[in-house]
Backbone as CSV, one residue per row, in Angstrom:
resi,resn,N_x,N_y,N_z,CA_x,CA_y,CA_z,C_x,C_y,C_z
1,MET,0.924,-1.295,0.082,0.025,-0.028,0.133,0.982,1.140,0.031
2,GLY,0.593,2.138,-1.030,1.386,3.397,-0.979,1.269,4.415,0.136
3,PRO,2.183,5.369,0.313,2.031,6.286,1.385,0.664,7.112,1.501
4,PHE,-0.121,7.192,0.357,-1.076,8.046,0.352,-2.373,7.341,0.550
5,GLY,-2.354,5.879,1.044,-3.598,5.176,1.208,-3.861,4.325,0.277
6,ARG,-4.950,3.431,0.288,-5.275,2.508,-0.683,-5.830,3.235,-2.031
7,GLY,-5.166,3.018,-2.986,-5.705,3.466,-4.371,-5.166,4.917,-4.469
8,GLY,-4.477,5.608,-3.764,-4.139,7.016,-3.732,-2.846,6.949,-4.605
9,SER,-2.703,8.291,-4.978,-1.412,8.608,-5.698,-1.291,10.213,-5.471
10,ALA,-0.059,10.686,-5.555,0.308,12.034,-5.329,-0.364,12.950,-6.412
11,ASP,-0.446,12.526,-7.577,-0.958,13.297,-8.646,-2.476,13.601,-8.433
12,SER,-3.225,12.500,-7.824,-4.669,12.830,-7.661,-5.124,13.871,-6.569
13,ARG,-4.228,14.264,-5.852,-4.510,15.193,-4.791,-3.684,16.411,-4.827
14,TYR,-2.453,16.385,-5.704,-1.607,17.497,-5.972,-1.555,17.859,-7.352
15,GLY,-1.550,19.106,-7.441,-1.401,19.511,-9.083,0.284,19.648,-9.378
16,GLN,0.458,20.148,-10.494,1.815,20.120,-10.871,2.709,21.272,-9.912
17,GLY,3.859,20.743,-9.667,4.655,21.401,-8.673,4.350,21.011,-7.288
18,GLY,3.428,19.943,-7.047,3.119,19.512,-5.461,2.125,20.590,-5.057
19,GLN,1.306,21.377,-5.708,0.401,22.305,-5.229,-0.888,21.463,-4.786
20,ARG,-1.448,21.649,-3.702,-2.555,20.741,-3.306,-3.710,21.221,-3.996
21,ARG,-4.540,20.156,-4.553,-5.804,20.543,-4.973,-6.895,20.401,-4.017
22,GLY,-7.773,21.394,-4.066,-8.640,21.356,-3.027,-10.331,21.214,-3.686
23,GLY,-11.240,21.681,-2.894,-12.595,21.711,-3.378,-12.810,23.133,-3.775
24,VAL,-13.977,23.557,-3.007,-14.538,24.895,-3.406,-13.935,25.884,-2.385
25,ARG,-13.612,27.221,-2.942,-13.116,28.197,-1.873,-14.352,28.958,-1.464
26,TRP,-14.901,28.570,-0.352,-16.160,29.154,0.118,-16.042,30.709,0.429
27,TRP,-14.690,31.097,0.853,-14.617,32.499,1.198,-14.862,33.382,-0.052
28,VAL,-14.414,32.736,-1.135,-14.632,33.612,-2.505,-16.130,33.726,-2.710
29,LEU,-16.949,32.696,-2.434,-18.322,32.695,-2.531,-19.125,33.698,-1.649
30,LEU,-18.425,33.829,-0.560,-18.869,34.643,0.568,-18.668,36.216,0.273
31,VAL,-17.490,36.316,-0.204,-17.190,37.816,-0.622,-18.008,38.217,-1.755
32,PHE,-18.087,37.419,-2.762,-18.956,37.808,-3.876,-20.451,37.899,-3.638
33,GLY,-20.754,36.874,-2.817,-22.128,36.833,-2.336,-22.723,38.354,-1.659
34,ALA,-21.780,38.671,-0.843,-22.123,40.023,-0.152,-22.202,41.023,-1.136
35,TYR,-21.164,41.234,-1.950,-21.316,42.152,-3.199,-22.466,42.070,-4.076
36,LEU,-22.947,40.790,-4.311,-24.186,40.574,-5.086,-25.326,41.106,-4.451
37,GLY,-25.363,40.633,-3.008,-26.530,41.197,-2.205,-26.657,42.784,-2.088
38,TYR,-25.395,43.512,-2.095,-25.379,44.967,-1.988,-25.760,45.493,-3.265
39,TYR,-25.335,44.866,-4.494,-25.715,45.417,-5.915,-27.203,45.275,-6.086
40,TYR,-27.761,44.140,-5.678,-29.226,43.722,-5.823,-30.031,44.673,-5.118
41,PHE,-29.760,44.910,-3.833,-30.680,45.800,-3.076,-30.440,47.191,-3.241
42,SER,-29.293,47.603,-3.829,-29.072,49.049,-4.112,-29.599,49.461,-5.428
43,HIS,-29.944,48.567,-6.285,-30.334,48.858,-7.665,-31.843,48.598,-7.878
44,ARG,-32.600,48.153,-6.932,-33.986,47.920,-6.948,-34.842,49.260,-7.071
45,GLN,-35.912,48.960,-7.709,-37.013,50.019,-7.748,-38.371,49.327,-8.183
46,ASP,-39.331,50.110,-7.924,-40.718,49.815,-8.425,-40.903,49.855,-9.916
47,ALA,-41.359,48.889,-10.624,-41.593,48.837,-12.038,-42.920,49.861,-12.094
48,ALA,-42.713,50.589,-13.401,-43.978,51.297,-13.817,-45.035,50.458,-14.073
49,PHE,-46.197,50.903,-13.849,-47.528,50.169,-14.422,-47.895,48.859,-13.628
50,THR,-46.937,48.180,-13.216,-47.242,47.101,-12.400,-46.856,46.983,-11.020
51,GLY,-45.717,47.737,-10.576,-45.366,47.849,-9.332,-44.441,46.780,-8.767
52,ARG,-44.126,45.840,-9.636,-43.101,44.847,-9.272,-41.705,45.347,-9.041
53,LYS,-40.963,44.605,-8.305,-39.651,44.980,-7.922,-38.581,44.790,-9.187
54,GLN,-38.092,45.686,-9.629,-37.037,45.264,-10.766,-35.736,45.861,-10.541
55,LEU,-34.792,45.342,-11.181,-33.160,45.646,-10.999,-32.895,46.417,-12.221
56,LEU,-32.317,47.771,-11.882,-31.840,48.682,-13.115,-30.645,48.919,-12.838
57,ASP,-29.846,48.988,-14.023,-28.403,49.390,-14.036,-28.221,50.534,-14.880
58,ALA,-29.030,51.344,-15.220,-28.610,52.539,-16.207,-29.652,53.631,-15.943
59,SER,-29.419,54.842,-15.968,-30.242,55.925,-15.746,-31.006,56.157,-17.165
60,MET,-32.092,56.903,-17.143,-32.854,57.183,-18.122,-32.080,57.887,-19.323
61,ASP,-31.126,58.720,-18.821,-30.190,59.506,-20.048,-29.436,58.441,-20.483
62,GLN,-28.885,57.636,-19.916,-28.036,56.528,-20.454,-28.864,55.559,-21.631
63,GLU,-30.150,55.286,-21.022,-30.978,54.413,-21.990,-31.252,55.112,-23.179
64,VAL,-31.594,56.388,-23.211,-31.887,57.262,-24.283,-30.764,57.229,-25.199
65,ALA,-29.443,57.489,-24.585,-28.426,57.573,-25.476,-28.078,56.121,-26.235
66,LEU,-28.085,55.204,-25.353,-27.831,53.890,-26.011,-28.941,53.527,-27.136
67,GLY,-30.202,53.734,-26.774,-31.371,53.574,-27.884,-31.090,54.293,-29.213
68,LEU,-30.619,55.675,-28.884,-30.527,56.411,-30.135,-29.268,55.832,-30.794
69,GLN,-28.326,55.510,-30.413,-27.145,54.918,-30.988,-27.515,53.608,-31.803
70,SER,-28.283,52.782,-31.186,-28.593,51.485,-31.937,-29.697,51.787,-33.172
71,PHE,-30.607,52.877,-32.687,-31.693,53.172,-33.786,-30.941,53.742,-35.071
72,GLU,-29.890,54.643,-34.838,-29.136,55.250,-36.081,-28.505,54.235,-36.816
73,GLN,-28.011,53.148,-36.199,-27.185,52.067,-36.891,-28.243,51.192,-37.569
74,ILE,-29.332,50.915,-36.966,-30.252,49.965,-37.793,-30.859,50.691,-38.904
75,LEU,-31.209,51.935,-38.748,-31.780,52.806,-39.975,-30.809,52.794,-41.036
76,SER,-29.372,52.995,-40.683,-28.480,53.048,-41.797,-28.293,51.868,-42.493
77,GLU,-28.649,50.663,-41.997,-28.563,49.479,-42.625,-29.863,49.157,-43.348
78,SER,-30.910,49.816,-43.116,-32.100,49.221,-43.346,-32.811,50.090,-44.667
79,LYS,-33.754,49.598,-45.232,-34.475,50.313,-46.440,-35.838,50.881,-45.592
80,LEU,-35.852,52.111,-45.674,-36.939,52.781,-45.056,-38.251,53.169,-45.997
81,VAL,-39.319,52.850,-45.516,-40.428,53.161,-46.167,-40.897,54.649,-46.101
82,ARG,-41.160,55.311,-47.317,-41.455,56.843,-47.201,-42.907,57.088,-47.733
83,ASP,-43.545,56.050,-48.205,-44.948,56.241,-48.759,-45.824,56.599,-47.608
84,PRO,-46.508,57.857,-47.737,-47.449,58.394,-46.506,-48.527,57.479,-46.338
85,LYS,-48.884,56.730,-47.330,-50.108,56.033,-47.109,-49.787,54.693,-46.161
86,ILE,-48.627,54.426,-46.093,-48.222,53.333,-45.099,-47.741,53.945,-43.791
87,VAL,-46.948,55.032,-43.985,-46.260,55.523,-42.591,-47.230,56.434,-41.820
88,GLN,-48.050,57.027,-42.294,-48.953,58.039,-41.499,-49.925,57.157,-40.645
89,PRO,-50.475,56.178,-41.182,-51.302,55.346,-40.188,-50.644,54.957,-39.057
90,ILE,-49.341,54.338,-39.260,-48.443,53.847,-38.263,-47.985,55.011,-37.162
91,GLU,-47.975,56.028,-37.931,-47.486,57.147,-36.721,-48.699,57.594,-36.120
92,THR,-49.948,57.473,-36.640,-51.053,57.730,-35.844,-51.204,56.912,-34.659
93,ILE,-50.987,55.617,-34.969,-51.144,54.566,-33.819,-50.091,54.877,-32.801
94,ALA,-48.841,55.085,-33.148,-47.884,55.388,-32.039,-48.119,56.599,-31.298
95,ARG,-48.711,57.564,-31.962,-48.982,58.767,-31.202,-50.230,58.715,-30.156
96,ARG,-51.025,57.835,-30.675,-52.182,57.666,-29.698,-51.899,56.959,-28.558
97,LEU,-50.961,55.848,-28.692,-50.581,54.901,-27.741,-49.607,55.717,-26.652
98,ILE,-48.842,56.610,-27.293,-47.889,57.296,-26.421,-48.498,58.427,-25.687
99,ASP,-49.536,58.960,-26.314,-50.224,60.251,-25.643,-51.085,59.666,-24.419
100,VAL,-51.681,58.421,-24.455,-52.575,57.898,-23.398,-51.618,57.294,-22.315
101,GLY,-50.447,57.068,-22.504,-49.604,56.252,-21.498,-49.461,56.847,-20.230
102,PRO,-49.346,58.303,-20.066,-49.302,58.808,-18.594,-50.712,58.494,-17.925
103,ARG,-51.732,58.663,-18.676,-53.043,58.456,-17.902,-53.394,57.021,-17.824
104,VAL,-52.794,56.052,-18.419,-52.918,54.619,-18.138,-52.156,54.264,-16.980
105,GLU,-50.794,54.948,-16.936,-50.073,54.711,-15.728,-50.709,55.089,-14.376
106,GLN,-51.306,56.233,-14.542,-52.010,56.885,-13.361,-53.258,55.913,-12.909
107,ALA,-54.003,55.533,-13.981,-55.113,54.647,-13.595,-54.727,53.319,-13.054
108,LEU,-53.791,52.676,-13.565,-53.272,51.471,-12.933,-52.579,51.854,-11.598
109,ALA,-51.844,52.797,-11.335,-51.319,53.176,-10.084,-52.586,53.325,-9.047
110,GLN,-53.545,53.880,-9.380,-54.703,54.120,-8.294,-55.353,52.793,-8.083
111,THR,-55.497,51.956,-9.156,-56.177,50.537,-9.030,-55.156,49.538,-8.163
112,LYS,-53.922,49.688,-8.426,-53.186,48.806,-7.841,-52.483,49.240,-6.440
113,GLY,-52.608,50.634,-6.169,-51.986,51.244,-5.018,-50.371,51.160,-5.151
114,ILE,-49.839,51.622,-6.412,-48.473,51.578,-6.640,-47.994,53.112,-7.064
115,LYS,-46.695,53.238,-7.273,-46.232,54.525,-7.563,-46.262,54.889,-9.046
116,VAL,-46.455,56.057,-9.382,-46.317,56.571,-10.800,-44.844,57.191,-10.687
117,ASN,-43.892,56.309,-11.571,-42.463,56.862,-11.520,-41.911,56.836,-12.928
118,THR,-42.672,56.932,-14.163,-42.164,56.940,-15.270,-41.505,58.433,-15.693
119,GLU,-40.400,58.474,-16.063,-39.842,59.789,-16.518,-40.244,60.133,-17.950
120,TRP,-41.539,60.543,-18.006,-42.158,60.724,-19.422,-41.234,61.750,-20.121
121,ASP,-40.729,62.856,-19.452,-39.986,63.907,-20.125,-38.706,63.493,-20.698
122,LYS,-38.106,62.298,-20.301,-36.892,61.937,-20.775,-37.000,61.049,-22.147
123,PHE,-38.146,60.542,-22.450,-38.279,59.787,-23.821,-38.315,60.632,-24.839
124,GLU,-37.591,60.201,-26.038,-37.514,60.939,-27.138,-38.035,59.961,-28.290
125,TRP,-39.416,60.078,-28.418,-40.226,59.245,-29.272,-39.840,59.416,-30.655
126,ALA,-39.928,58.353,-31.458,-39.832,58.422,-32.948,-40.183,57.014,-33.514
127,VAL,-40.841,56.937,-34.743,-41.150,55.714,-35.261,-40.667,55.779,-36.701
128,ALA,-40.125,54.757,-37.223,-39.728,54.571,-38.606,-40.461,53.294,-39.132
129,VAL,-40.635,53.113,-40.422,-41.177,51.927,-41.076,-39.984,51.322,-41.912
130,ILE,-39.757,50.141,-41.688,-38.628,49.472,-42.417,-39.269,48.429,-43.461
131,ASP,-38.829,48.407,-44.593,-39.330,47.698,-45.726,-38.366,46.270,-45.563
132,SER,-39.289,45.156,-44.966,-38.692,44.010,-44.734,-39.885,42.737,-44.467
133,GLU,-39.335,41.664,-44.785,-40.362,40.560,-44.709,-40.672,40.056,-43.458
134,GLN,-39.719,40.620,-42.595,-39.898,40.232,-41.019,-41.305,40.682,-40.432
135,ALA,-41.806,39.625,-39.864,-43.125,40.106,-39.017,-42.611,40.577,-37.703
136,ASN,-42.255,41.797,-37.624,-41.615,42.187,-36.279,-41.782,43.760,-36.255
137,ALA,-41.346,44.104,-34.944,-41.490,45.628,-34.501,-40.636,45.715,-33.415
138,PHE,-40.068,46.789,-32.994,-39.279,47.011,-31.743,-39.478,48.410,-31.420
139,CYS,-39.334,48.607,-29.976,-38.961,49.869,-29.498,-37.811,49.943,-28.460
140,LEU,-36.879,50.819,-28.896,-35.527,50.514,-28.133,-35.804,51.356,-26.907
141,PRO,-34.764,51.273,-25.851,-34.660,52.192,-24.762,-34.837,53.698,-25.015
142,GLY,-35.620,54.401,-24.324,-35.597,55.783,-24.783,-36.715,56.181,-25.763
143,GLY,-37.354,55.298,-26.549,-38.579,55.540,-27.184,-38.245,55.437,-28.716
144,LYS,-37.283,55.052,-29.340,-37.001,55.048,-30.642,-37.600,53.658,-31.168
145,MET,-38.545,53.715,-32.180,-39.415,52.678,-32.519,-39.295,52.273,-34.203
146,ALA,-39.481,51.029,-34.529,-39.629,50.717,-35.872,-40.744,49.649,-36.038
147,VAL,-41.249,49.681,-37.112,-42.347,48.610,-37.469,-41.885,48.057,-39.070
148,TYR,-41.747,46.861,-39.002,-41.327,46.123,-40.348,-42.550,45.974,-41.046
149,THR,-42.445,46.187,-42.412,-43.505,45.930,-43.110,-44.253,44.523,-43.138
150,GLY,-43.457,43.535,-42.885,-43.667,42.120,-42.825,-44.864,41.851,-41.786
151,ILE,-44.967,42.881,-40.852,-45.836,42.491,-39.805,-47.303,42.971,-40.166
152,LEU,-47.429,43.889,-41.132,-48.778,44.396,-41.543,-49.713,43.492,-42.020
153,PRO,-49.318,42.401,-42.884,-50.366,41.507,-43.325,-50.727,40.542,-42.178
154,VAL,-49.854,40.351,-41.247,-50.116,39.498,-40.080,-51.101,40.086,-39.167
155,ALA,-50.846,41.484,-38.832,-51.822,42.196,-38.111,-53.203,42.496,-38.741
156,LYS,-53.224,42.793,-40.061,-54.319,42.900,-40.815,-55.116,44.087,-40.577
157,THR,-55.248,44.641,-39.185,-56.221,45.682,-38.946,-55.298,46.571,-38.008
158,ALA,-55.787,47.916,-37.859,-55.110,48.928,-37.072,-55.197,48.529,-35.637
159,ASP,-56.285,47.973,-35.297,-56.551,47.450,-33.752,-55.453,46.348,-33.417
160,ALA,-55.169,45.308,-34.334,-54.219,44.391,-33.958,-52.789,44.984,-34.142
161,LEU,-52.552,45.936,-35.006,-51.175,46.497,-35.076,-50.926,47.554,-33.918
162,ALA,-51.975,47.975,-33.295,-51.891,48.749,-32.007,-51.420,47.962,-31.089
163,VAL,-52.049,46.739,-30.939,-51.552,45.753,-29.863,-50.113,45.425,-30.046
164,VAL,-49.612,45.202,-31.075,-48.191,44.916,-31.423,-47.244,46.119,-31.040
165,MET,-47.637,47.203,-31.480,-46.884,48.520,-31.071,-47.090,48.954,-29.593
166,GLY,-48.163,48.684,-29.132,-48.334,48.905,-27.678,-47.376,47.895,-26.771
167,HIS,-47.331,46.783,-27.348,-46.328,45.691,-26.599,-44.902,46.196,-26.586
168,GLU,-44.445,46.686,-27.774,-43.165,47.121,-27.998,-43.093,48.495,-27.192
169,ILE,-43.782,49.444,-27.247,-43.663,50.670,-26.481,-43.529,50.278,-24.915
170,ALA,-44.321,49.205,-24.557,-44.420,48.881,-23.198,-43.028,48.369,-22.699
171,HIS,-42.282,47.587,-23.587,-40.798,47.334,-23.251,-40.167,48.474,-22.783
172,ALA,-39.998,49.595,-23.561,-39.551,50.847,-23.349,-39.977,51.459,-21.991
173,LEU,-41.110,51.556,-21.824,-41.685,52.121,-20.549,-41.352,51.308,-19.358
174,LEU,-41.417,50.012,-19.546,-41.059,49.323,-18.279,-39.526,49.114,-18.185
175,ARG,-38.650,49.636,-19.019,-37.380,49.754,-18.894,-36.721,48.288,-19.062
176,HIS,-37.080,47.336,-19.560,-36.719,45.982,-19.716,-35.381,46.074,-20.169
177,GLY,-34.901,46.820,-21.090,-33.394,46.861,-21.573,-32.531,47.074,-20.499
178,SER,-32.770,48.099,-19.724,-31.792,48.438,-18.495,-31.947,47.136,-17.615
179,GLU,-33.103,46.535,-17.391,-33.263,45.431,-16.453,-32.311,44.118,-16.873
180,ARG,-32.455,44.070,-18.144,-31.764,42.970,-18.824,-30.010,43.131,-18.587
181,MET,-29.750,44.302,-18.688,-28.170,44.603,-18.500,-27.899,44.326,-16.967
182,ALA,-28.811,44.603,-16.177,-28.519,44.400,-14.744,-28.427,43.023,-14.373
183,GLN,-29.398,42.292,-15.135,-29.459,40.856,-14.842,-28.149,40.146,-15.434
184,GLN,-27.710,40.561,-16.624,-26.558,39.926,-17.207,-25.348,40.392,-16.399
185,LYS,-25.349,41.657,-15.880,-24.170,41.895,-14.914,-23.998,40.845,-13.803
186,LEU,-25.361,40.595,-13.178,-25.365,39.776,-12.152,-24.821,38.394,-12.463
187,MET,-25.167,37.995,-13.667,-24.804,36.682,-14.152,-23.254,36.563,-14.295
188,GLN,-22.698,37.747,-14.865,-21.338,37.795,-15.092,-20.504,37.783,-13.734
189,ILE,-20.972,38.539,-12.852,-20.290,38.492,-11.364,-20.489,37.008,-10.903
190,GLY,-21.440,36.544,-10.996,-21.788,35.027,-10.494,-20.789,34.060,-11.140
191,THR,-20.405,34.199,-12.522,-19.811,33.365,-13.261,-18.284,33.523,-12.691
192,VAL,-17.856,34.868,-12.517,-16.508,35.063,-12.128,-16.323,34.468,-10.701
193,ALA,-17.322,34.632,-9.780,-17.187,34.049,-8.559,-17.089,32.545,-8.639
194,ALA,-17.881,31.988,-9.431,-17.868,30.416,-9.424,-16.435,29.950,-10.111
195,GLY,-16.080,30.751,-11.206,-14.572,30.357,-11.607,-13.572,30.483,-10.670
196,LEU,-13.568,31.557,-9.881,-12.433,31.655,-8.835,-12.646,30.662,-7.634
197,SER,-13.941,30.351,-7.253,-14.026,29.610,-6.208,-13.766,28.185,-6.483
198,THR,-13.734,27.744,-7.709,-13.409,26.361,-8.231,-12.252,26.112,-8.800
199,SER,-11.390,27.274,-8.648,-10.074,27.168,-9.262,-9.215,26.065,-8.921
200,ASP,-9.128,25.572,-7.673,-8.304,24.413,-7.114,-8.903,23.154,-7.447
201,MET,-10.136,22.956,-7.989,-10.759,21.783,-8.206,-10.125,20.979,-9.351
202,ASP,-10.296,19.668,-9.524,-9.805,18.945,-10.773,-10.493,19.629,-12.052
203,PRO,-9.478,19.720,-12.923,-10.040,20.438,-14.184,-11.300,19.907,-14.809
204,GLY,-11.302,18.700,-14.923,-12.563,17.915,-15.415,-13.656,18.184,-14.714
205,GLN,-13.455,18.140,-13.325,-14.703,18.127,-12.548,-15.221,19.895,-12.343
206,ARG,-14.169,20.807,-12.584,-14.383,22.030,-12.599,-15.275,22.414,-14.008
207,GLN,-14.903,21.848,-14.975,-15.365,22.043,-16.306,-16.858,21.655,-16.267
208,MET,-17.220,20.359,-15.580,-18.607,20.101,-15.370,-19.390,20.881,-14.436
209,VAL,-18.890,21.336,-13.353,-19.530,22.350,-12.447,-19.921,23.514,-13.238
210,MET,-18.906,24.174,-13.995,-19.182,25.335,-14.617,-20.187,25.212,-15.864
211,ALA,-20.066,24.106,-16.464,-21.140,23.765,-17.456,-22.454,23.802,-16.887
212,ALA,-22.655,22.848,-15.634,-23.835,22.764,-15.044,-24.618,24.078,-14.623
213,LEU,-23.565,25.013,-14.076,-24.085,26.363,-13.568,-24.530,27.124,-14.677
214,GLY,-23.765,26.993,-16.053,-24.142,27.804,-17.194,-25.573,27.421,-17.675
215,VAL,-25.788,26.207,-17.653,-27.023,25.665,-18.107,-28.183,25.856,-17.109
216,GLY,-27.896,25.755,-15.796,-28.893,26.151,-14.811,-29.150,27.690,-14.846
217,ALA,-28.138,28.592,-15.028,-28.338,30.029,-15.092,-29.264,30.372,-16.331
218,THR,-29.067,29.618,-17.483,-29.845,30.084,-18.691,-31.202,29.498,-18.542
219,TYR,-31.445,28.487,-18.097,-32.846,27.781,-18.103,-33.564,28.131,-16.872
220,GLY,-32.878,28.572,-15.850,-33.495,28.803,-14.422,-33.536,30.289,-14.261
221,ILE,-32.933,31.025,-14.966,-32.861,32.461,-14.578,-33.075,33.397,-15.848
222,MET,-32.213,33.249,-16.794,-32.320,34.324,-17.771,-33.705,34.038,-18.808
223,LEU,-33.879,32.824,-19.323,-35.059,32.647,-19.937,-36.210,32.815,-19.405
224,PRO,-36.474,32.422,-18.142,-37.817,32.798,-17.348,-37.824,34.299,-17.163
225,PHE,-36.878,35.069,-17.039,-36.934,36.369,-16.876,-37.451,37.111,-18.186
226,SER,-36.935,36.592,-19.526,-37.204,37.062,-20.513,-38.740,36.679,-20.928
227,ARG,-39.224,35.672,-20.571,-40.564,35.351,-20.779,-41.372,36.126,-19.874
228,ASP,-41.005,36.507,-18.620,-41.764,37.359,-17.660,-41.867,38.889,-18.366
229,HIS,-40.750,39.208,-19.009,-40.890,40.533,-19.704,-41.737,40.533,-20.535
230,GLU,-41.835,39.592,-21.600,-42.751,39.499,-22.559,-44.129,39.475,-22.195
231,SER,-44.505,38.764,-21.165,-45.898,38.797,-20.573,-46.197,39.996,-19.904
232,GLU,-45.059,40.640,-19.238,-45.455,42.030,-18.776,-45.775,43.089,-19.803
233,ALA,-45.026,42.956,-20.954,-45.185,43.907,-21.978,-46.520,43.554,-22.751
234,ASP,-47.005,42.316,-22.677,-48.307,42.021,-23.381,-49.377,42.593,-22.504
235,TYR,-49.282,42.634,-21.220,-50.288,43.241,-20.326,-50.369,44.860,-20.530
236,VAL,-49.404,45.352,-20.341,-49.123,46.818,-20.558,-49.585,47.316,-21.829
237,GLY,-49.198,46.490,-22.834,-49.408,46.918,-24.123,-50.913,46.835,-24.678
238,LEU,-51.497,45.799,-23.927,-53.093,45.599,-24.187,-53.744,46.765,-23.433
239,MET,-53.361,47.209,-22.367,-53.978,48.238,-21.515,-53.760,49.649,-22.432
240,LEU,-52.539,49.801,-22.894,-52.262,51.003,-23.886,-53.256,51.160,-24.964
241,SER,-53.212,49.926,-25.709,-54.017,49.860,-26.819,-55.531,50.073,-26.566
242,ALA,-56.134,49.553,-25.415,-57.443,49.545,-25.093,-57.649,51.003,-24.804
243,ALA,-57.071,51.698,-23.859,-57.178,53.052,-23.551,-56.990,54.123,-24.733
244,ALA,-56.247,53.688,-25.816,-56.226,54.451,-26.974,-57.319,54.242,-27.856
245,CYS,-58.298,53.394,-27.482,-59.623,53.135,-28.166,-59.533,52.213,-29.275
246,TYR,-58.574,51.419,-29.269,-58.244,50.340,-30.147,-58.942,49.159,-29.444
247,ASN,-59.507,48.040,-30.354,-60.327,46.903,-29.721,-59.340,45.951,-29.225
248,PRO,-59.310,45.777,-27.970,-58.253,44.752,-27.214,-58.511,43.459,-27.706
249,GLU,-59.857,43.056,-28.096,-59.951,41.683,-28.592,-59.347,41.242,-29.851
250,GLU,-58.827,42.185,-30.560,-58.043,41.831,-31.883,-56.725,41.129,-31.499
251,SER,-56.409,41.517,-30.222,-55.002,40.664,-29.741,-55.140,39.245,-29.912
252,ILE,-56.309,38.703,-29.561,-56.569,37.182,-29.628,-56.298,36.607,-30.909
253,GLY,-56.841,37.211,-32.092,-56.734,36.853,-33.421,-55.296,37.168,-33.773
254,LEU,-54.779,38.109,-33.465,-53.315,38.258,-33.759,-52.450,37.266,-33.484
255,TRP,-52.505,36.732,-32.229,-51.696,35.692,-31.632,-51.891,34.426,-32.330
256,GLU,-53.341,34.244,-32.686,-53.719,32.989,-33.267,-53.032,32.937,-34.795
257,ARG,-52.909,34.157,-35.334,-52.218,34.110,-36.722,-50.675,34.027,-36.552
258,MET,-50.136,34.802,-35.606,-48.694,34.604,-35.224,-48.302,33.245,-34.939
259,SER,-49.200,32.497,-34.148,-48.729,31.185,-33.769,-48.772,30.293,-35.036
260,ALA,-49.820,30.429,-35.951,-50.088,29.673,-37.007,-49.024,29.864,-38.057
261,GLY,-48.491,30.989,-38.161,-47.408,31.236,-39.078,-46.113,31.157,-38.701
262,GLY,-45.732,30.706,-37.308,-44.479,30.858,-36.812,-43.722,29.571,-36.992
263,GLY,-44.310,28.565,-37.559,-43.329,27.337,-37.999,-43.083,26.519,-36.535
264,GLN,-42.181,25.810,-36.743,-41.648,24.834,-35.559,-41.003,25.729,-34.542
265,ARG,-41.404,25.536,-33.346,-40.970,26.486,-32.185,-40.389,25.406,-31.084
266,PRO,-39.343,25.964,-30.283,-38.791,24.995,-29.409,-39.937,25.192,-28.162
267,PRO,-39.640,24.020,-27.252,-40.612,24.234,-25.960,-40.573,25.399,-25.323
268,GLU,-41.541,25.790,-24.558,-41.739,27.054,-23.925,-40.277,27.313,-22.927
269,PHE,-39.997,26.289,-22.176,-38.994,26.340,-21.215,-37.744,26.805,-21.790
270,MET,-37.441,26.484,-23.190,-36.339,26.689,-23.885,-36.411,28.014,-24.755
271,SER,-37.332,28.720,-24.681,-37.464,29.924,-25.427,-37.549,31.285,-24.496
272,THR,-37.125,32.379,-25.220,-37.242,33.673,-24.597,-38.606,34.245,-24.646
273,HIS,-39.476,33.660,-25.361,-41.057,34.115,-25.301,-42.002,33.262,-24.760
274,PRO,-43.026,33.464,-24.192,-44.087,32.462,-23.814,-44.756,31.837,-25.264
275,SER,-45.176,30.748,-24.980,-45.769,30.088,-26.286,-47.091,30.779,-26.648
276,GLY,-47.438,30.670,-27.909,-48.766,31.254,-28.333,-50.010,31.000,-27.499
277,SER,-49.974,29.781,-27.041,-51.225,29.446,-26.338,-51.160,29.884,-25.001
278,THR,-49.912,30.126,-24.449,-49.790,30.896,-23.098,-50.153,32.282,-23.277
279,ARG,-49.633,33.005,-24.269,-49.989,34.445,-24.524,-51.488,34.558,-24.734
280,ILE,-52.192,33.805,-25.506,-53.521,33.880,-25.715,-54.393,33.637,-24.368
281,SER,-53.937,32.661,-23.640,-54.586,32.498,-22.335,-54.413,33.708,-21.438
282,GLN,-53.295,34.215,-21.259,-52.963,35.303,-20.334,-53.815,36.443,-21.009
283,LEU,-53.901,36.864,-22.377,-54.621,37.949,-22.839,-56.143,37.666,-22.664
284,GLN,-56.554,36.544,-22.765,-58.071,36.329,-22.292,-58.277,36.634,-20.937
285,GLY,-57.421,36.204,-20.001,-57.571,36.528,-18.640,-57.403,38.061,-18.229
286,TRP,-56.831,38.888,-19.081,-56.732,40.329,-18.896,-57.712,41.130,-19.479
287,MET,-58.653,40.519,-20.411,-59.534,41.209,-21.280,-60.641,41.964,-20.685
288,ASP,-61.117,41.424,-19.409,-62.116,42.304,-18.799,-61.610,43.562,-18.303
289,GLU,-60.169,43.571,-17.662,-59.629,44.786,-17.332,-59.294,45.779,-18.538
290,ALA,-59.013,45.194,-19.615,-58.736,45.994,-20.941,-60.181,46.690,-21.336
291,ARG,-61.341,45.872,-21.223,-62.485,46.502,-21.555,-62.939,47.638,-20.724
292,ALA,-62.623,47.423,-19.388,-62.930,48.365,-18.517,-62.035,49.618,-18.820
293,MET,-60.796,49.478,-19.077,-59.876,50.401,-19.447,-60.272,51.286,-20.703
294,GLN,-60.968,50.455,-21.699,-61.488,51.150,-22.918,-62.599,51.799,-22.524
295,ALA,-63.452,51.422,-21.745,-64.762,52.154,-21.287,-64.413,53.472,-20.556
296,GLN,-63.338,53.461,-19.790,-63.022,54.540,-19.081,-62.488,55.588,-19.891
297,PHE,-61.723,55.309,-20.959,-60.984,56.362,-21.759,-61.669,56.757,-23.050
298,CYS,-62.596,55.836,-23.386,-63.332,55.900,-24.746,-64.839,56.093,-24.681
299,LYS,-65.284,56.971,-23.804,-66.728,57.314,-23.706,-67.142,58.080,-24.857
């Protein structure tokens, strides 16, 4: 029997040069955990329209600047539609949704007993129409928005297009872009902490641990957060479109058409977006509230 016990060897417990291999450096996790806790609680605030706690890592001024930079780059690489017959109706929908926004926030704040905290004066709204087959639209942080012509035959009506645009505007109002940056920063800090705390482990075992943590973070944290953002934007967008006097029930047909034309999709737990059936079910659950919002603002 060797000097290291039955079946043991120097190489199994000591690295190159005789440095002892250990397990997890718990003190590293404690230090990083303390910082993560500080970061988390010092960057939280109440989300507009819904009141949930959200983590933000940028000021509104920073969001506006980042959104403008991205918008200018996208437009420089895109073919813009200039036909007023196409552009003006889209601009009208955007204007109606934006104009009603502060009153919707106030109404929801009174109903839910939450704060009104949107910095409306910081937004720099603009909408462009991009000639593309993509059935898509977006609204960047700060209010720069684009609608792709490929979404028009899917929407079919101004009411359904208002639901689409309301959803995208809601992303900007809810500051989901800044929230994603904060979440990614937390993930990066956590990855660094995990890497340092396992640096003494066997390389093969360490690789498996890091891979497992990466998969767990993706499917257990980032993707659920993304789906929650989409559902939250669906809700706020529906309220905006209803208050702007568009028919909220058009949202159901819209998502039925979107689901039918979407092709093969991954399971919901592997996706950044809720499934079409989940979205339709949620929209149906919010429909009474949307009708009440429409009745309040569209007498």
